[in-house]
py3Dmol code that shows the C-alpha trace and the ligand (Angstrom):
import py3Dmol

protein = """\
ATOM      1  CA  MET A   1      15.163  -3.977 -37.737  1.00  0.00           C
ATOM      2  CA  PHE A   2      14.474  -5.592 -34.396  1.00  0.00           C
ATOM      3  CA  VAL A   3      14.444  -9.384 -34.243  1.00  0.00           C
ATOM      4  CA  GLU A   4      11.631 -10.703 -32.067  1.00  0.00           C
ATOM      5  CA  LYS A   5      12.324 -13.565 -29.671  1.00  0.00           C
ATOM      6  CA  ASP A   6      10.064 -14.935 -26.925  1.00  0.00           C
ATOM      7  CA  PHE A   7      11.349 -12.774 -24.062  1.00  0.00           C
ATOM      8  CA  VAL A   8      13.426 -10.075 -25.737  1.00  0.00           C
ATOM      9  CA  LYS A   9      13.693  -8.224 -29.010  1.00  0.00           C
ATOM     10  CA  PHE A  10      17.114  -7.200 -30.264  1.00  0.00           C
ATOM     11  CA  LEU A  11      18.930  -5.185 -32.888  1.00  0.00           C
ATOM     12  CA  ASP A  12      22.274  -6.416 -34.236  1.00  0.00           C
ATOM     13  CA  ASN A  13      24.258  -3.612 -35.867  1.00  0.00           C
ATOM     14  CA  ASN A  14      27.643  -5.364 -35.495  1.00  0.00           C
ATOM     15  CA  SER A  15      28.472  -2.574 -33.086  1.00  0.00           C
ATOM     16  CA  ASN A  16      30.878  -2.493 -30.131  1.00  0.00           C
ATOM     17  CA  ILE A  17      28.151  -0.801 -28.087  1.00  0.00           C
ATOM     18  CA  LEU A  18      25.043  -2.464 -26.702  1.00  0.00           C
ATOM     19  CA  VAL A  19      22.282  -0.440 -25.046  1.00  0.00           C
ATOM     20  CA  ASP A  20      19.576  -2.431 -23.303  1.00  0.00           C
ATOM     21  CA  ALA A  21      16.404  -1.967 -21.240  1.00  0.00           C
ATOM     22  CA  PRO A  22      15.691  -5.084 -19.171  1.00  0.00           C
ATOM     23  CA  HIS A  23      12.846  -3.659 -17.046  1.00  0.00           C
ATOM     24  CA  SER A  24      10.712  -2.006 -19.703  1.00  0.00           C
ATOM     25  CA  GLN A  25       7.486  -4.021 -19.546  1.00  0.00           C
ATOM     26  CA  PRO A  26       4.461  -3.587 -17.287  1.00  0.00           C
ATOM     27  CA  PRO A  27       3.625  -4.318 -14.528  1.00  0.00           C
ATOM     28  CA  GLU A  28       6.407  -2.608 -12.566  1.00  0.00           C
ATOM     29  CA  ARG A  29       7.941  -1.205 -15.721  1.00  0.00           C
ATOM     30  CA  GLU A  30      10.642   1.451 -15.612  1.00  0.00           C
ATOM     31  CA  PHE A  31       8.945   3.978 -17.837  1.00  0.00           C
ATOM     32  CA  TYR A  32      10.720   5.278 -20.954  1.00  0.00           C
ATOM     33  CA  THR A  33      13.800   3.055 -20.520  1.00  0.00           C
ATOM     34  CA  ASP A  34      12.839   1.185 -23.713  1.00  0.00           C
ATOM     35  CA  GLU A  35      12.373   4.450 -25.610  1.00  0.00           C
ATOM     36  CA  ILE A  36      15.766   5.724 -24.413  1.00  0.00           C
ATOM     37  CA  ALA A  37      17.584   2.484 -25.320  1.00  0.00           C
ATOM     38  CA  GLU A  38      15.852   2.121 -28.697  1.00  0.00           C
ATOM     39  CA  LYS A  39      16.383   5.730 -29.792  1.00  0.00           C
ATOM     40  CA  VAL A  40      20.035   5.839 -28.755  1.00  0.00           C
ATOM     41  CA  ALA A  41      20.709   2.525 -30.514  1.00  0.00           C
ATOM     42  CA  THR A  42      18.756   3.047 -33.732  1.00  0.00           C
ATOM     43  CA  GLU A  43      19.916   6.629 -34.267  1.00  0.00           C
ATOM     44  CA  ASN A  44      23.577   5.654 -33.890  1.00  0.00           C
ATOM     45  CA  GLY A  45      23.822   2.111 -35.216  1.00  0.00           C
ATOM     46  CA  PHE A  46      24.428   0.490 -31.825  1.00  0.00           C
ATOM     47  CA  ASN A  47      23.167  -2.910 -30.700  1.00  0.00           C
ATOM     48  CA  CYS A  48      20.034  -3.030 -28.566  1.00  0.00           C
ATOM     49  CA  ILE A  49      18.058  -5.468 -26.420  1.00  0.00           C
ATOM     50  CA  VAL A  50      14.621  -4.660 -24.988  1.00  0.00           C
ATOM     51  CA  SER A  51      12.707  -6.972 -22.665  1.00  0.00           C
ATOM     52  CA  LYS A  52       9.297  -8.289 -23.699  1.00  0.00           C
ATOM     53  CA  ILE A  53       8.415  -9.638 -20.266  1.00  0.00           C
ATOM     54  CA  SER A  54       7.654  -7.984 -16.937  1.00  0.00           C
ATOM     55  CA  ARG A  55      10.169  -8.254 -14.121  1.00  0.00           C
ATOM     56  CA  THR A  56       7.349  -9.806 -12.108  1.00  0.00           C
ATOM     57  CA  GLU A  57       7.530 -12.890 -14.404  1.00  0.00           C
ATOM     58  CA  ALA A  58      11.235 -12.964 -15.282  1.00  0.00           C
ATOM     59  CA  ASP A  59      13.901 -10.512 -14.205  1.00  0.00           C
ATOM     60  CA  LEU A  60      16.613 -10.263 -16.858  1.00  0.00           C
ATOM     61  CA  ASN A  61      18.832  -8.459 -14.353  1.00  0.00           C
ATOM     62  CA  ARG A  62      18.923 -11.431 -11.958  1.00  0.00           C
ATOM     63  CA  SER A  63      20.580 -14.857 -12.005  1.00  0.00           C
ATOM     64  CA  ILE A  64      19.041 -17.823 -13.746  1.00  0.00           C
ATOM     65  CA  ASN A  65      17.920 -19.418 -10.459  1.00  0.00           C
ATOM     66  CA  TYR A  66      16.002 -16.350  -9.249  1.00  0.00           C
ATOM     67  CA  ASN A  67      12.556 -17.504  -8.216  1.00  0.00           C
ATOM     68  CA  LEU A  68      10.162 -16.295 -10.935  1.00  0.00           C
ATOM     69  CA  PRO A  69       7.934 -18.314 -13.307  1.00  0.00           C
ATOM     70  CA  TYR A  70       9.882 -17.678 -16.560  1.00  0.00           C
ATOM     71  CA  GLN A  71      13.276 -16.835 -15.106  1.00  0.00           C
ATOM     72  CA  GLN A  72      15.208 -19.751 -16.518  1.00  0.00           C
ATOM     73  CA  GLU A  73      13.945 -19.508 -20.102  1.00  0.00           C
ATOM     74  CA  ALA A  74      14.110 -15.712 -20.251  1.00  0.00           C
ATOM     75  CA  ARG A  75      17.545 -15.315 -18.712  1.00  0.00           C
ATOM     76  CA  THR A  76      18.907 -18.070 -20.982  1.00  0.00           C
ATOM     77  CA  GLU A  77      17.541 -16.335 -24.063  1.00  0.00           C
ATOM     78  CA  TYR A  78      18.909 -12.957 -22.896  1.00  0.00           C
ATOM     79  CA  ILE A  79      22.406 -14.415 -22.394  1.00  0.00           C
ATOM     80  CA  GLU A  80      22.298 -16.142 -25.792  1.00  0.00           C
ATOM     81  CA  VAL A  81      21.486 -12.842 -27.496  1.00  0.00           C
ATOM     82  CA  ILE A  82      24.210 -11.033 -25.552  1.00  0.00           C
ATOM     83  CA  LYS A  83      26.792 -13.615 -26.713  1.00  0.00           C
ATOM     84  CA  LYS A  84      25.619 -13.484 -30.326  1.00  0.00           C
ATOM     85  CA  LEU A  85      25.842  -9.668 -30.430  1.00  0.00           C
ATOM     86  CA  TYR A  86      29.328  -9.791 -28.915  1.00  0.00           C
ATOM     87  CA  GLU A  87      30.499 -12.375 -31.454  1.00  0.00           C
ATOM     88  CA  ASN A  88      29.165 -10.281 -34.322  1.00  0.00           C
ATOM     89  CA  ARG A  89      30.884  -7.024 -33.312  1.00  0.00           C
ATOM     90  CA  LYS A  90      32.930  -5.360 -36.008  1.00  0.00           C
ATOM     91  CA  HIS A  91      35.972  -4.225 -34.006  1.00  0.00           C
ATOM     92  CA  LYS A  92      37.375  -7.168 -32.092  1.00  0.00           C
ATOM     93  CA  ASP A  93      40.396  -5.173 -30.930  1.00  0.00           C
ATOM     94  CA  LYS A  94      38.418  -2.373 -29.243  1.00  0.00           C
ATOM     95  CA  PRO A  95      36.652  -2.453 -25.849  1.00  0.00           C
ATOM     96  CA  TYR A  96      32.994  -3.489 -25.939  1.00  0.00           C
ATOM     97  CA  LEU A  97      30.496  -1.558 -23.795  1.00  0.00           C
ATOM     98  CA  HIS A  98      27.150  -2.892 -22.615  1.00  0.00           C
ATOM     99  CA  LEU A  99      25.134  -0.023 -21.138  1.00  0.00           C
ATOM    100  CA  THR A 100      22.097  -1.280 -19.266  1.00  0.00           C
ATOM    101  CA  VAL A 101      19.415   1.392 -18.780  1.00  0.00           C
ATOM    102  CA  HIS A 102      17.187   1.440 -15.686  1.00  0.00           C
ATOM    103  CA  GLY A 103      14.819   3.773 -13.886  1.00  0.00           C
ATOM    104  CA  MET A 104      14.737   4.625 -10.186  1.00  0.00           C
ATOM    105  CA  ARG A 105      12.353   6.652  -8.058  1.00  0.00           C
ATOM    106  CA  ASP A 106      12.901  10.312  -7.270  1.00  0.00           C
ATOM    107  CA  GLY A 107      14.011  11.626  -3.915  1.00  0.00           C
ATOM    108  CA  TYR A 108      17.047   9.583  -2.930  1.00  0.00           C
ATOM    109  CA  GLY A 109      19.601  12.344  -3.246  1.00  0.00           C
ATOM    110  CA  ALA A 110      20.714  11.517  -6.783  1.00  0.00           C
ATOM    111  CA  ASP A 111      19.313  12.018 -10.281  1.00  0.00           C
ATOM    112  CA  ILE A 112      21.558   9.434 -11.912  1.00  0.00           C
ATOM    113  CA  GLU A 113      23.343   6.456 -10.415  1.00  0.00           C
ATOM    114  CA  ILE A 114      26.055   4.639 -12.334  1.00  0.00           C
ATOM    115  CA  GLY A 115      27.260   1.227 -11.217  1.00  0.00           C
ATOM    116  CA  THR A 116      29.925  -1.217 -12.328  1.00  0.00           C
ATOM    117  CA  VAL A 117      29.731  -3.500  -9.262  1.00  0.00           C
ATOM    118  CA  PHE A 118      32.792  -1.629  -7.985  1.00  0.00           C
ATOM    119  CA  ASP A 119      34.515  -2.179 -11.336  1.00  0.00           C
ATOM    120  CA  ARG A 120      34.095  -5.939 -11.274  1.00  0.00           C
ATOM    121  CA  VAL A 121      32.127  -5.768 -14.564  1.00  0.00           C
ATOM    122  CA  CYS A 122      33.896  -2.796 -16.208  1.00  0.00           C
ATOM    123  CA  SER A 123      37.449  -1.590 -16.527  1.00  0.00           C
ATOM    124  CA  PRO A 124      38.115   1.525 -14.415  1.00  0.00           C
ATOM    125  CA  GLN A 125      39.355   3.239 -17.569  1.00  0.00           C
ATOM    126  CA  VAL A 126      36.114   2.728 -19.505  1.00  0.00           C
ATOM    127  CA  ARG A 127      34.040   3.655 -16.441  1.00  0.00           C
ATOM    128  CA  LYS A 128      35.998   6.897 -15.889  1.00  0.00           C
ATOM    129  CA  GLN A 129      35.862   7.794 -19.567  1.00  0.00           C
ATOM    130  CA  PHE A 130      32.095   7.206 -19.650  1.00  0.00           C
ATOM    131  CA  VAL A 131      31.307   9.188 -16.487  1.00  0.00           C
ATOM    132  CA  LYS A 132      33.452  12.168 -17.515  1.00  0.00           C
ATOM    133  CA  ALA A 133      32.048  12.335 -21.049  1.00  0.00           C
ATOM    134  CA  PHE A 134      28.477  11.818 -19.856  1.00  0.00           C
ATOM    135  CA  ARG A 135      28.734  14.589 -17.248  1.00  0.00           C
ATOM    136  CA  GLU A 136      30.072  16.992 -19.884  1.00  0.00           C
ATOM    137  CA  SER A 137      27.425  15.963 -22.408  1.00  0.00           C
ATOM    138  CA  LEU A 138      24.632  16.524 -19.886  1.00  0.00           C
ATOM    139  CA  ILE A 139      25.982  19.993 -19.119  1.00  0.00           C
ATOM    140  CA  SER A 140      26.090  20.780 -22.840  1.00  0.00           C
ATOM    141  CA  GLU A 141      22.389  19.784 -22.930  1.00  0.00           C
ATOM    142  CA  GLY A 142      21.662  22.329 -20.185  1.00  0.00           C
ATOM    143  CA  LEU A 143      21.347  19.792 -17.364  1.00  0.00           C
ATOM    144  CA  ASN A 144      23.433  19.526 -14.212  1.00  0.00           C
ATOM    145  CA  PRO A 145      22.123  16.452 -12.387  1.00  0.00           C
ATOM    146  CA  ILE A 146      23.554  14.879  -9.239  1.00  0.00           C
ATOM    147  CA  ILE A 147      25.406  11.745 -10.399  1.00  0.00           C
ATOM    148  CA  LYS A 148      26.569   9.071  -8.000  1.00  0.00           C
ATOM    149  CA  VAL A 149      28.981   6.342  -9.054  1.00  0.00           C
ATOM    150  CA  ASN A 150      29.189   2.932  -7.364  1.00  0.00           C
ATOM    151  CA  ASN A 151      27.152   4.179  -4.401  1.00  0.00           C
ATOM    152  CA  ARG A 152      27.416   1.260  -2.003  1.00  0.00           C
ATOM    153  CA  TYR A 153      24.071   1.981  -0.343  1.00  0.00           C
ATOM    154  CA  ARG A 154      22.087   2.141  -3.580  1.00  0.00           C
ATOM    155  CA  PHE A 155      22.655   1.205  -7.227  1.00  0.00           C
ATOM    156  CA  TYR A 156      26.197  -0.011  -7.691  1.00  0.00           C
ATOM    157  CA  GLY A 157      25.135  -2.500 -10.391  1.00  0.00           C
ATOM    158  CA  HIS A 158      23.515  -5.855  -9.724  1.00  0.00           C
ATOM    159  CA  PRO A 159      26.086  -8.568  -8.862  1.00  0.00           C
ATOM    160  CA  SER A 160      24.472 -10.930 -11.430  1.00  0.00           C
ATOM    161  CA  LEU A 161      25.932  -8.671 -14.143  1.00  0.00           C
ATOM    162  CA  SER A 162      29.228 -10.493 -13.577  1.00  0.00           C
ATOM    163  CA  GLU A 163      27.589 -13.560 -15.197  1.00  0.00           C
ATOM    164  CA  LEU A 164      27.227 -11.538 -18.413  1.00  0.00           C
ATOM    165  CA  LYS A 165      30.846 -10.445 -18.576  1.00  0.00           C
ATOM    166  CA  ILE A 166      32.177 -12.663 -21.349  1.00  0.00           C
ATOM    167  CA  ASP A 167      35.853 -11.668 -21.124  1.00  0.00           C
ATOM    168  CA  ASP A 168      38.150  -8.800 -20.146  1.00  0.00           C
ATOM    169  CA  ASN A 169      37.140  -6.829 -23.222  1.00  0.00           C
ATOM    170  CA  TYR A 170      33.452  -6.904 -22.204  1.00  0.00           C
ATOM    171  CA  ASN A 171      32.479  -3.890 -20.073  1.00  0.00           C
ATOM    172  CA  ILE A 172      29.119  -3.370 -18.383  1.00  0.00           C
ATOM    173  CA  ILE A 173      27.730  -0.159 -16.920  1.00  0.00           C
ATOM    174  CA  GLN A 174      24.340  -0.073 -15.175  1.00  0.00           C
ATOM    175  CA  ILE A 175      22.736   3.359 -15.286  1.00  0.00           C
ATOM    176  CA  GLU A 176      19.696   4.468 -13.278  1.00  0.00           C
ATOM    177  CA  PHE A 177      17.728   7.576 -14.200  1.00  0.00           C
ATOM    178  CA  SER A 178      15.297   9.279 -11.818  1.00  0.00           C
ATOM    179  CA  LYS A 179      11.649   9.402 -12.827  1.00  0.00           C
ATOM    180  CA  ASN A 180      11.816  13.168 -13.210  1.00  0.00           C
ATOM    181  CA  LEU A 181      14.720  12.978 -15.659  1.00  0.00           C
ATOM    182  CA  ARG A 182      13.023  10.232 -17.697  1.00  0.00           C
ATOM    183  CA  GLN A 183       9.714  12.086 -17.816  1.00  0.00           C
ATOM    184  CA  THR A 184      10.829  15.656 -18.366  1.00  0.00           C
ATOM    185  CA  TYR A 185      14.313  15.514 -19.892  1.00  0.00           C
ATOM    186  CA  ARG A 186      14.217  12.389 -22.041  1.00  0.00           C
ATOM    187  CA  GLY A 187      15.402  14.166 -25.177  1.00  0.00           C
ATOM    188  CA  GLU A 188      18.378  15.658 -23.343  1.00  0.00           C
ATOM    189  CA  ILE A 189      19.301  12.243 -21.900  1.00  0.00           C
ATOM    190  CA  ILE A 190      19.150  10.644 -25.346  1.00  0.00           C
ATOM    191  CA  ASN A 191      21.323  13.392 -26.848  1.00  0.00           C
ATOM    192  CA  ALA A 192      23.834  13.202 -23.997  1.00  0.00           C
ATOM    193  CA  LEU A 193      24.100   9.402 -24.270  1.00  0.00           C
ATOM    194  CA  THR A 194      24.583   9.694 -28.024  1.00  0.00           C
ATOM    195  CA  LYS A 195      27.430  12.204 -27.613  1.00  0.00           C
ATOM    196  CA  THR A 196      29.035  10.115 -24.868  1.00  0.00           C
ATOM    197  CA  LEU A 197      28.865   6.726 -26.551  1.00  0.00           C
ATOM    198  CA  LYS A 198      30.273   8.060 -29.817  1.00  0.00           C
ATOM    199  CA  LEU A 199      33.446   8.898 -27.900  1.00  0.00           C
ATOM    200  CA  ILE A 200      33.882   5.455 -26.318  1.00  0.00           C
TER     201      ILE A 200
END
"""
ligand_1 = """\
1
ZN
Zn 15.729 -1.766 -13.374
"""
view = py3Dmol.view(width=600, height=400)
view.addModel(protein, "pdb")
view.setStyle({"model": 0}, {"cartoon": {"style": "trace"}})
view.addModel(ligand_1, "xyz")
view.setStyle({"model": 1}, {"stick": {}})
view.zoomTo()
view.show()
């Protein structure tokens, strides 16, 4: 069951995997990112955080001093929840993965962009393992999208993610899905993420 806070709701399954959707609320919502994060998490017993506030009022994927009306309170709450979920994880000896789900527009030459801020917020090993397994899982779902990783001109992961990296065991991957994929192939994406994250 989701726990409701002021700016986020979260699910604590004592898991080593967290799937979140920080830009899920209107206006300027990234459509279906909440549905993707919630389904992947609830169906597999992962942790989950979904925003309850629009990025026009507080952007959870920006630093605490970003100039928006509720930025300070919302970002503080988000970080508190992130820490609590990490503390409560079952397997302290295994890598922890925080997958943050976003949506981008169509027509930029990629269907999926994966960013780890050039591996500053994720170990290269976890990043490689994720990308390989995700590519294979998408193919097994009948999709063959163009995937770009740490594309320096686009979505390489927001630098503020480094503020969420608690220690060396904490890995963050930002993933951007095109509108077309989110709208038309949501089920396939959810299945492919499920297959991939079970392997991590
Ligand atoms: Zn976003």
